[in-house]
All heavy atoms as an XYZ file, in Angstrom:
756
protein
N       7.206     27.495    -11.492
C       7.568     27.087    -10.107
C       6.572     27.815     -9.100
O       6.299     27.210     -8.104
C       9.000     27.651     -9.906
C      10.087     26.899    -10.697
S      10.133     25.183    -10.389
C      10.964     25.100     -8.776
N       6.208     28.967     -9.451
C       5.217     29.663     -8.547
C       3.933     28.899     -8.440
O       3.371     28.839     -7.311
C       5.083     31.102     -9.034
O       6.347     31.738     -9.186
C       4.143     31.857     -8.082
N       3.441     28.403     -9.488
C       2.188     27.744     -9.502
C       2.269     26.416     -8.588
O       1.404     26.163     -7.855
C       1.704     27.378    -10.920
C       0.418     26.562    -10.974
C      -0.780     27.466    -10.454
C       0.124     26.076    -12.384
N       3.410     25.753     -8.857
C       3.578     24.561     -8.064
C       3.663     24.783     -6.545
O       3.193     24.044     -5.704
C       4.819     23.701     -8.561
C       4.606     23.133     -9.849
C       5.699     23.266    -10.892
C       3.527     22.359    -10.236
C       5.508     22.644    -12.033
C       3.367     21.839    -11.468
C       4.432     21.975    -12.389
N       4.372     25.888     -6.212
C       4.422     26.267     -4.844
C       3.089     26.672     -4.304
O       2.684     26.326     -3.184
C       5.439     27.511     -4.681
C       5.614     27.916     -3.311
C       6.333     27.262     -2.316
C       4.984     29.146     -2.832
C       6.357     27.613     -1.057
C       5.112     29.546     -1.539
C       5.777     28.809     -0.666
O       5.970     29.251      0.654
N       2.300     27.449     -5.058
C       0.948     27.828     -4.691
C       0.083     26.665     -4.387
O      -0.751     26.676     -3.450
C       0.361     28.832     -5.675
N       0.124     25.686     -5.311
C      -0.699     24.481     -5.199
C      -0.219     23.686     -3.972
O      -1.116     23.232     -3.194
C      -0.637     23.553     -6.456
C      -1.233     22.192     -6.180
C      -1.273     24.247     -7.555
N       0.977     23.656     -3.692
C       1.538     22.932     -2.485
C       1.048     23.687     -1.195
O       0.624     23.041     -0.284
N       0.992     25.017     -1.169
C       0.611     25.684     -0.012
C      -0.966     25.666      0.118
O      -1.514     25.578      1.185
C       1.020     27.224     -0.100
C       2.495     27.364      0.112
C       3.000     26.822      1.435
O       2.378     26.976      2.504
N       3.962     26.014      1.434
N      -1.620     25.656     -1.017
C      -3.110     25.610     -1.045
C      -3.583     24.190     -0.446
O      -4.604     24.157      0.274
C      -3.676     25.725     -2.431
C      -5.154     25.631     -2.558
C      -5.851     24.540     -2.961
C      -6.097     26.662     -2.083
N      -7.204     24.884     -2.926
C      -7.343     26.204     -2.438
C      -5.980     27.876     -1.530
C      -8.548     26.853     -2.092
C      -7.153     28.689     -1.266
C      -8.369     28.090     -1.584
N      -2.843     23.182     -0.803
C      -3.286     21.834     -0.292
C      -2.645     21.506      0.960
O      -2.869     20.378      1.632
C      -2.793     20.757     -1.369
C      -3.646     20.862     -2.538
O      -4.863     21.298     -2.590
N      -3.000     20.553     -3.691
N      -1.860     22.303      1.646
C      -1.185     22.053      2.950
C      -2.214     22.150      4.069
O      -2.916     23.039      4.249
C      -0.102     23.016      3.180
N      -2.256     21.073      4.833
C      -3.236     21.078      5.995
C      -2.408     20.640      7.230
O      -2.913     20.912      8.275
C      -4.347     20.061      5.743
C      -3.818     18.635      5.807
C      -3.859     17.898      6.975
C      -3.578     17.915      4.581
C      -3.462     16.461      6.972
C      -3.163     16.630      4.717
C      -3.144     15.947      5.788
O      -2.732     14.627      5.776
N      -1.228     20.084      7.160
C      -0.483     19.530      8.298
C      -0.128     20.699      9.193
O      -0.226     20.629     10.426
C       0.641     18.670      7.874
C       1.334     17.968      9.071
C       0.647     16.990      9.657
C       2.488     18.469      9.491
C       1.235     16.376     10.774
C       3.159     17.789     10.568
C       2.451     16.749     11.259
N       0.423     21.835      8.636
C       0.890     22.982      9.467
C      -0.337     23.550     10.125
O      -0.261     23.898     11.396
C       1.450     24.025      8.600
N      -1.439     23.592      9.570
C      -2.698     24.140     10.130
C      -3.158     23.284     11.361
O      -3.600     23.723     12.362
C      -3.802     24.391      9.167
N      -3.016     21.965     11.057
C      -3.446     20.965     12.054
C      -2.509     21.129     13.328
O      -2.965     20.983     14.400
C      -3.276     19.557     11.502
C      -3.862     18.478     12.388
S      -3.991     16.931     11.562
C      -2.320     16.599     11.177
N      -1.263     21.374     13.117
C      -0.326     21.499     14.202
C      -0.322     22.786     15.001
O      -0.188     22.843     16.172
C       1.095     21.258     13.679
C       1.411     19.801     13.141
S       1.186     18.555     14.347
C       2.495     18.922     15.374
N      -0.539     23.895     14.176
C      -0.281     25.215     14.850
C      -1.584     25.983     15.094
O      -1.510     26.977     15.769
C       0.603     26.085     14.012
C       1.943     25.389     13.798
C       2.538     25.158     12.526
C       2.734     25.040     14.841
C       3.680     24.592     12.312
C       4.003     24.482     14.707
C       4.457     24.261     13.433
O       5.736     23.671     13.314
N      -2.752     25.602     14.605
C      -4.011     26.365     14.858
C      -4.887     25.538     15.681
O      -5.585     24.669     15.155
C      -4.613     26.620     13.416
C      -3.841     27.499     12.556
C      -4.583     27.723     11.157
C      -3.670     28.971     13.203
N      -4.936     25.785     16.888
C      -5.826     25.009     17.806
C      -7.266     25.407     17.738
O      -8.206     24.725     17.974
C      -5.375     25.320     19.240
C      -4.558     26.606     19.189
C      -4.054     26.710     17.718
N      -7.526     26.638     17.221
C      -8.870     27.176     17.076
C      -9.481     26.651     15.742
O      -8.898     26.939     14.631
C      -8.792     28.674     17.109
C     -10.197     29.310     17.153
O     -11.270     28.619     17.030
N     -10.307     30.586     17.294
N     -10.619     25.988     15.811
C     -11.134     25.382     14.539
C     -11.707     26.485     13.635
O     -11.971     26.210     12.445
C     -12.177     24.313     14.905
O     -13.231     24.978     15.470
N     -11.957     27.602     14.165
C     -12.542     28.660     13.221
C     -11.423     29.304     12.327
O     -11.771     29.884     11.328
C     -13.013     29.831     14.125
C     -14.268     29.478     14.963
C     -14.671     30.544     15.877
O     -14.076     31.706     15.783
O     -15.656     30.370     16.572
N     -10.280     29.011     12.604
C      -9.130     29.353     11.717
C      -8.525     28.447     10.814
O      -7.680     28.774     10.031
C      -7.934     29.955     12.717
C      -8.201     31.081     13.672
C      -7.030     31.454     14.519
C      -8.610     32.304     12.924
N      -9.108     27.226     10.770
C      -8.566     26.189      9.931
C      -8.956     26.481      8.502
O      -9.906     27.019      8.149
C      -9.220     24.828     10.273
C      -8.697     24.302     11.488
N      -9.228     23.209     12.196
C      -7.646     24.617     12.280
C      -8.375     22.865     13.199
N      -7.545     23.776     13.286
N      -7.990     26.146      7.517
C      -8.353     26.382      6.081
C      -9.252     25.296      5.564
O      -9.534     24.360      6.333
C      -6.917     26.186      5.400
C      -6.139     25.407      6.463
C      -6.677     25.643      7.807
N      -9.750     25.452      4.415
C     -10.824     24.630      3.840
C     -10.278     23.186      3.743
O     -10.959     22.203      3.783
C     -11.249     25.092      2.527
C     -12.543     24.321      2.046
C     -10.206     24.995      1.467
C     -13.280     25.067      0.908
N      -8.936     22.953      3.578
C      -8.434     21.646      3.419
C      -8.529     20.879      4.715
O      -8.624     19.611      4.675
C      -6.927     21.631      3.094
C      -6.671     22.016      1.686
C      -6.969     23.384      1.224
O      -6.974     24.266      2.080
N      -7.150     23.605      0.022
N      -8.617     21.424      5.855
C      -8.807     20.761      7.123
C     -10.252     20.310      7.148
O     -10.537     19.129      7.718
C      -8.597     21.668      8.337
C      -7.065     21.889      8.572
S      -6.252     20.464      9.069
C      -6.945     20.049     10.638
N     -11.259     21.084      6.701
C     -12.587     20.678      6.544
C     -12.816     19.473      5.602
O     -13.534     18.500      5.900
C     -13.596     21.859      6.348
C     -13.602     22.872      7.398
C     -13.026     24.084      7.136
C     -14.176     22.530      8.640
C     -13.045     25.056      8.194
C     -14.161     23.536      9.620
C     -13.584     24.775      9.432
O     -13.588     25.706     10.349
N     -12.090     19.557      4.526
C     -12.142     18.521      3.523
C     -11.591     17.199      4.213
O     -12.172     16.089      4.004
C     -11.319     18.882      2.324
C     -11.255     17.842      1.245
C     -12.585     17.457      0.636
C     -10.287     18.235      0.095
N     -10.500     17.279      4.869
C      -9.880     16.175      5.556
C     -10.873     15.551      6.533
O     -11.070     14.345      6.580
C      -8.593     16.609      6.240
C      -7.883     15.446      6.927
C      -6.570     15.957      7.516
N      -6.080     14.877      8.339
C      -6.304     14.703      9.687
N      -7.199     15.428     10.245
N      -5.663     13.765     10.255
N     -11.562     16.393      7.322
C     -12.529     15.916      8.364
C     -13.658     15.121      7.603
O     -14.061     14.084      8.070
C     -13.050     17.045      9.174
C     -12.038     17.564     10.147
C     -12.483     18.744     10.920
C     -11.447     19.394     11.749
N     -11.979     20.481     12.462
N     -14.178     15.737      6.533
C     -15.252     15.196      5.840
C     -14.833     13.808      5.192
O     -15.613     12.771      5.276
C     -15.785     16.084      4.785
C     -16.522     17.265      5.478
C     -16.774     15.345      3.833
C     -16.907     18.393      4.524
N     -13.643     13.739      4.636
C     -13.221     12.450      4.008
C     -12.950     11.340      5.054
O     -13.402     10.255      4.852
C     -12.061     12.712      3.234
C     -12.120     13.617      1.915
C     -10.772     13.884      1.332
C     -13.099     12.908      0.954
N     -12.416     11.747      6.183
C     -12.158     10.672      7.264
C     -13.511     10.273      7.863
O     -13.803      9.114      8.004
C     -11.190     11.301      8.336
C      -9.851     11.419      7.759
C     -11.257     10.454      9.528
C      -8.855     12.104      8.634
N     -14.389     11.287      8.039
C     -15.731     10.885      8.546
C     -16.579     10.013      7.642
O     -17.136      9.002      8.009
C     -16.517     12.170      8.918
C     -17.943     11.954      9.576
C     -17.695     11.385     10.940
C     -18.702     13.384      9.671
N     -16.435     10.288      6.338
C     -17.223      9.466      5.419
C     -16.658      8.107      5.277
O     -17.348      7.137      5.109
C     -17.340     10.051      4.011
O     -16.030     10.149      3.460
N     -15.370      7.986      5.388
C     -14.612      6.601      5.327
C     -15.004      5.772      6.624
O     -15.242      4.606      6.490
C     -13.131      6.775      5.183
C     -12.680      7.221      3.853
O     -13.433      6.990      2.908
N     -11.579      7.730      3.697
N     -14.987      6.440      7.796
C     -15.296      5.737      8.971
C     -16.859      5.262      8.963
O     -17.215      4.178      9.420
C     -15.051      6.473     10.205
O     -15.695      7.772     10.225
C     -13.559      6.705     10.377
N     -17.694      6.123      8.499
C     -19.130      5.767      8.401
C     -19.381      4.675      7.434
O     -20.260      3.760      7.596
C     -19.976      6.955      8.072
C     -20.133      7.982      9.149
C     -20.970      9.161      8.742
O     -21.412      9.308      7.606
N     -21.289     10.001      9.733
N     -18.615      4.695      6.310
C     -18.862      3.628      5.258
C     -18.265      2.250      5.760
O     -18.790      1.267      5.414
C     -18.276      4.014      3.929
O     -16.895      4.041      4.073
N     -17.230      2.319      6.491
C     -16.651      1.085      7.136
C     -17.529      0.458      8.185
O     -17.447     -0.700      8.429
C     -15.245      1.337      7.631
O     -15.300      2.182      8.797
N     -18.327      1.366      8.841
C     -19.278      0.822      9.840
C     -20.457      0.250      9.277
O     -21.215     -0.503      9.921
C     -19.601      1.949     10.797
C     -18.474      2.513     11.684
S     -19.066      3.864     12.805
C     -18.147      3.604     14.080
N     -20.794      0.434      8.016
C     -21.817     -0.196      7.412
C     -23.038      0.709      7.227
O     -23.777      0.602      6.197
N     -23.395      1.598      8.175
C     -24.447      2.413      7.967
C     -25.771      1.746      7.943
O     -26.695      2.078      7.110
N     -25.987      0.739      8.846
C     -27.200     -0.061      8.793
C     -28.386      0.596      9.539
O     -29.421     -0.049      9.637
C     -26.922     -1.415      9.371
N     -28.209      1.762      9.980
C     -29.360      2.416     10.736
C     -30.489      2.918      9.729
O     -30.270      2.781      8.576
C     -28.810      3.705     11.426
O     -28.324      4.664     10.610
N     -31.493      3.396     10.367
C     -32.665      3.802      9.589
C     -32.163      4.995      8.620
O     -31.650      5.965      9.143
C     -33.744      4.252     10.430
C     -35.105      4.559      9.745
S     -36.325      4.874     10.978
C     -36.316      6.560     11.244
N     -32.566      4.874      7.376
C     -32.179      5.893      6.468
C     -30.699      5.895      6.142
O     -30.070      6.950      5.727
N     -29.936      4.803      6.301
C     -28.617      4.694      5.908
C     -28.197      4.962      4.575
O     -27.149      5.586      4.355
N     -29.031      4.552      3.669
C     -28.737      4.828      2.249
C     -28.779      6.354      1.928
O     -27.914      6.853      1.250
C     -29.678      4.074      1.324
C     -29.298      4.398     -0.135
C     -28.265      3.825     -0.788
C     -30.220      5.188     -0.937
C     -27.949      4.065     -2.131
C     -30.036      5.374     -2.105
C     -28.866      4.931     -2.894
N     -29.830      6.982      2.439
C     -29.967      8.451      2.179
C     -28.905      9.286      2.829
O     -28.364     10.208      2.343
C     -31.308      8.932      2.662
C     -32.495      8.516      1.820
C     -33.025      7.048      2.248
O     -32.600      6.529      3.287
O     -33.799      6.492      1.480
N     -28.552      8.817      4.053
C     -27.390      9.453      4.829
C     -26.102      9.202      3.985
O     -25.261     10.116      3.900
C     -27.335      8.950      6.215
C     -26.219      9.621      7.050
C     -26.161      9.180      8.462
N     -27.488      9.650      9.092
C     -28.221      8.970      9.893
N     -27.794      7.792     10.274
N     -29.354      9.423     10.498
N     -25.839      8.067      3.514
C     -24.716      7.803      2.682
C     -24.617      8.634      1.459
O     -23.553      9.129      1.192
C     -24.615      6.279      2.407
O     -23.503      6.049      1.547
N     -25.730      8.731      0.826
C     -25.830      9.463     -0.430
C     -25.567     11.039     -0.174
O     -24.813     11.666     -0.860
C     -27.203      9.375     -0.986
C     -27.391     10.013     -2.464
C     -26.411      9.469     -3.444
C     -28.836      9.804     -2.916
N     -26.138     11.438      0.954
C     -25.853     12.940      1.299
C     -24.465     13.089      1.707
O     -23.834     14.195      1.381
C     -26.794     13.335      2.476
N     -23.795     12.170      2.323
C     -22.370     12.303      2.692
C     -21.549     12.359      1.525
O     -20.548     13.099      1.334
C     -22.030     11.155      3.657
O     -22.846     11.065      4.721
C     -20.583     11.247      4.082
N     -21.861     11.470      0.602
C     -21.114     11.408     -0.714
C     -21.199     12.709     -1.500
O     -20.207     13.249     -2.078
C     -21.534     10.232     -1.615
C     -21.244      8.861     -1.083
C     -19.745      8.604     -1.155
O     -19.057      9.156     -2.045
N     -19.154      7.860     -0.203
N     -22.444     13.287     -1.547
C     -22.638     14.500     -2.281
C     -21.890     15.638     -1.585
O     -21.318     16.491     -2.289
C     -24.190     14.825     -2.367
C     -24.881     13.902     -3.326
C     -26.380     14.101     -3.209
O     -26.955     14.796     -2.293
N     -27.075     13.588     -4.213
N     -21.937     15.717     -0.252
C     -21.183     16.728      0.443
C     -19.683     16.624      0.256
O     -18.966     17.560      0.043
C     -21.531     16.608      1.906
C     -20.756     17.576      2.881
C     -21.088     19.008      2.574
C     -20.980     17.234      4.280
N     -19.161     15.368      0.283
C     -17.749     15.130     -0.005
C     -17.362     15.565     -1.436
O     -16.427     16.265     -1.467
C     -17.491     13.651      0.164
C     -16.042     13.245      0.020
C     -15.740     11.841      0.326
C     -16.399     10.866     -0.565
N     -16.008      9.493     -0.421
N     -18.107     15.246     -2.389
C     -17.769     15.744     -3.734
C     -17.869     17.248     -3.942
O     -17.136     17.877     -4.656
C     -18.598     14.879     -4.695
C     -18.249     13.541     -4.712
C     -19.232     12.519     -4.841
C     -16.867     13.046     -4.654
C     -18.824     11.146     -4.834
C     -16.617     11.706     -4.707
C     -17.574     10.747     -4.730
O     -17.343      9.448     -4.791
N     -18.935     17.843     -3.242
C     -19.099     19.246     -3.440
C     -17.956     20.051     -2.706
O     -17.433     21.015     -3.328
C     -20.338     19.641     -2.707
N     -17.404     19.576     -1.597
C     -16.195     20.189     -0.927
C     -15.064     20.048     -1.799
O     -14.220     20.868     -1.879
C     -16.158     19.665      0.543
C     -14.825     20.162      1.161
C     -17.305     20.049      1.307
N     -14.924     18.872     -2.365
C     -13.636     18.639     -3.220
C     -13.695     19.543     -4.397
O     -12.673     20.180     -4.675
C     -13.619     17.199     -3.718
C     -13.281     16.257     -2.548
C     -12.620     17.005     -4.889
C     -13.407     14.740     -2.930
N     -14.861     19.840     -5.033
C     -14.964     20.741     -6.181
C     -14.622     22.172     -5.734
O     -13.913     22.924     -6.349
C     -16.261     20.674     -6.864
C     -16.452     19.302     -7.438
C     -16.538     21.817     -7.832
C     -15.537     18.993     -8.604
N     -15.180     22.557     -4.501
C     -14.863     23.950     -4.057
C     -13.397     24.052     -3.754
O     -12.796     25.116     -3.890
C     -15.799     24.227     -2.774
C     -15.375     25.417     -2.022
C     -17.259     24.237     -3.210
N     -12.784     23.047     -3.260
C     -11.303     23.156     -2.933
C     -10.522     23.230     -4.199
O      -9.497     23.919     -4.326
C     -10.977     21.862     -2.131
O     -11.767     21.783     -0.980
C      -9.534     21.953     -1.723
N     -10.916     22.541     -5.242
C     -10.068     22.392     -6.465
C     -10.313     23.726     -7.352
O      -9.516     24.032     -8.139
C     -10.406     21.213     -7.352
C      -9.919     19.939     -6.474
C      -9.883     21.242     -8.662
C     -10.413     18.591     -7.120
N     -11.527     24.318     -7.282
C     -12.033     25.305     -8.140
C     -10.900     26.520     -8.345
O     -10.642     26.942     -9.453
C     -13.325     25.853     -7.737
C     -14.126     26.687     -8.777
C     -14.344     25.917    -10.006
C     -15.372     27.127     -8.145
N     -10.358     27.110     -7.246
C      -9.396     28.213     -7.412
C      -8.281     27.820     -8.280
O      -7.744     28.517     -9.088
C      -8.992     28.565     -6.018
C     -10.089     28.078     -5.185
C     -10.612     26.868     -5.847
N      -7.694     26.601     -8.108
C      -6.570     26.187     -8.897
C      -7.040     26.017    -10.381
O      -6.160     26.388    -11.297
C      -5.928     24.896     -8.278
C      -5.439     25.127     -6.886
C      -4.789     24.366     -9.223
C      -4.440     26.183     -6.688
N      -8.182     25.468    -10.577
C      -8.689     25.347    -11.960
C      -8.850     26.707    -12.673
O      -8.730     26.737    -13.862
C      -9.952     24.488    -12.043
C      -9.819     23.022    -11.643
C     -11.175     22.377    -11.608
C      -8.997     22.329    -12.611
N      -9.284     27.710    -11.926
C      -9.404     29.093    -12.438
C      -8.061     29.679    -12.737
O      -7.925     30.354    -13.803
C     -10.253     29.962    -11.524
C     -10.245     31.260    -11.964
C     -11.691     29.408    -11.459
N      -7.061     29.475    -11.968
C      -5.685     30.123    -12.027
C      -4.970     29.480    -13.161
O      -4.175     30.076    -13.865
C      -4.993     30.119    -10.737
C      -5.766     31.108     -9.867
C      -3.569     30.540    -11.010
C      -5.202     31.000     -8.342
N      -5.018     28.059    -13.388
C      -4.170     27.361    -14.272
C      -4.189     27.895    -15.687
O      -3.181     28.078    -16.274
C      -4.475     25.913    -14.101
C      -3.615     25.070    -15.118
C      -2.210     24.906    -14.740
C      -4.027     24.642    -16.335
C      -1.325     24.120    -15.557
C      -3.130     23.855    -17.094
C      -1.872     23.660    -16.785
O      -1.057     23.045    -17.596
N      -5.423     28.105    -16.321
C      -5.426     28.573    -17.669
C      -4.688     29.882    -17.819
O      -4.174     30.247    -18.868
C      -6.843     28.702    -18.005
C      -7.541     27.728    -17.099
C      -6.738     27.819    -15.853
N      -4.665     30.820    -16.864
C      -4.083     32.045    -16.938
C      -2.533     31.897    -16.906
O      -1.932     32.759    -17.614
C      -4.524     32.871    -15.808
S      -6.185     33.250    -15.632
N      -2.018     30.995    -16.255
C      -0.468     30.804    -16.326
C      -0.003     29.710    -17.147
O       1.226     29.428    -17.304
C       0.011     30.594    -14.843
C      -0.273     31.725    -14.044
C      -0.587     29.343    -14.302
N      -0.890     29.076    -18.055
C      -0.523     27.994    -18.901
C       0.521     28.478    -19.970
O       1.391     27.701    -20.339
C      -1.731     27.497    -19.534
C      -1.364     26.229    -20.412
C      -2.699     25.614    -21.038
O      -3.753     26.144    -20.962
N      -2.467     24.426    -21.664
N       0.303     29.721    -20.410
C       1.221     30.212    -21.463
C       2.716     30.277    -20.935
O       3.596     30.126    -21.832
C       0.724     31.544    -21.951
C       0.782     32.638    -20.898
C       0.287     34.030    -21.458
C       0.170     34.994    -20.387
N      -0.406     36.275    -20.913
N       2.817     30.521    -19.671
C       4.219     30.593    -19.053
C       4.909     29.100    -19.050
O       6.009     28.929    -19.106
C       4.212     31.179    -17.645
C       3.673     32.603    -17.759
C       2.513     32.869    -17.208
C       4.445     33.607    -18.372
C       2.033     34.250    -17.149
C       4.044     34.881    -18.364
C       2.792     35.205    -17.850
O       2.287     36.503    -17.839
N       4.008     28.119    -18.982
C       4.552     26.687    -18.985
C       5.080     26.496    -20.354
O       6.132     25.847    -20.426
C       3.426     25.725    -18.676
C       3.170     25.563    -17.285
C       1.923     25.805    -16.713
C       4.096     25.074    -16.343
C       1.597     25.655    -15.420
C       3.865     24.896    -15.026
C       2.580     25.241    -14.568
N       4.291     26.842    -21.365
C       4.747     26.640    -22.735
C       6.030     27.367    -23.012
O       6.878     26.941    -23.556
C       3.652     27.086    -23.775
C       4.098     26.982    -25.124
C       2.480     26.183    -23.507
N       6.125     28.614    -22.520
C       7.308     29.431    -22.817
C       8.544     28.826    -22.036
O       9.601     28.752    -22.632
C       7.042     30.910    -22.202
C       8.220     31.858    -22.480
C       7.899     33.183    -21.693
C       7.505     34.167    -22.584
N       7.356     35.482    -21.981
N       8.354     28.296    -20.902
C       9.397     27.643    -20.144
C       9.939     26.436    -20.834
O      11.094     26.141    -20.801
N       8.935     25.694    -21.358
C       9.398     24.451    -22.069
C      10.103     24.772    -23.391
O      11.125     24.237    -23.681
C       8.178     23.579    -22.422
C       8.548     22.547    -23.369
C       7.562     23.088    -21.212
N       9.641     25.925    -24.065
C      10.300     26.270    -25.288
C      11.787     26.848    -25.023
O      12.677     26.677    -25.924
C       9.498     27.265    -26.055
C       8.153     26.699    -26.540
S       8.459     25.176    -27.587
C       9.175     25.877    -28.933
N      11.924     27.562    -23.938
C      13.311     28.090    -23.572
C      14.225     26.931    -23.362
O      15.376     27.061    -23.793
C      13.174     29.044    -22.381
C      12.397     30.271    -22.825
C      14.568     29.399    -21.837
C      12.102     31.239    -21.668
N      13.784     25.930    -22.715
C      14.718     24.718    -22.296
C      14.810     23.776    -23.450
O      15.657     22.822    -23.291
N      14.234     23.915    -24.491
C      14.295     22.922    -25.662
C      15.510     23.139    -26.487
O      16.179     24.078    -26.438
C      13.073     22.968    -26.552
O      13.024     24.198    -27.296
N      15.873     22.132    -27.140
C      17.094     22.191    -28.003
C      16.717     22.798    -29.306
O      15.815     22.419    -29.953
C      17.675     20.797    -28.254
C      18.058     20.140    -27.014
C      18.770     20.816    -29.220
C      18.455     18.681    -27.065
N      17.597     23.864    -29.693
C      17.350     24.534    -30.937
C      18.477     24.258    -31.890
O      19.592     24.391    -31.442
C      17.134     25.974    -30.675
C      16.006     26.297    -29.778
C      15.963     27.740    -29.553
C      14.757     28.089    -28.493
N      14.733     29.316    -27.968
N      18.131     24.073    -33.157
C      19.199     23.696    -34.080
C      19.267     24.884    -35.142
O      18.450     25.535    -35.487
C      18.918     22.406    -34.847
C      19.068     21.262    -33.885
C      18.931     20.014    -34.640
O      19.288     19.870    -35.805
O      18.425     18.998    -34.006
């Protein structure tokens, strides 16, 4: 339960969006949200300007890099608590 709560809090951006007016205090999820929205609006506009393909490629690379940095702490923590998942499943199983 703690891991699910931690993941939920790690991915929460709405409270920060509502209560933190200073952009220097925003969590990484707010920056990820801004990058994803910005890349979607740029791709919908077509990007027909000079160097549009290179700019699109750089935007995609930045987007995927921020996603990996955002996911990395959860990926590091999960193997450490995986044994507790197995233990919880075994406690709740039917024993004959």
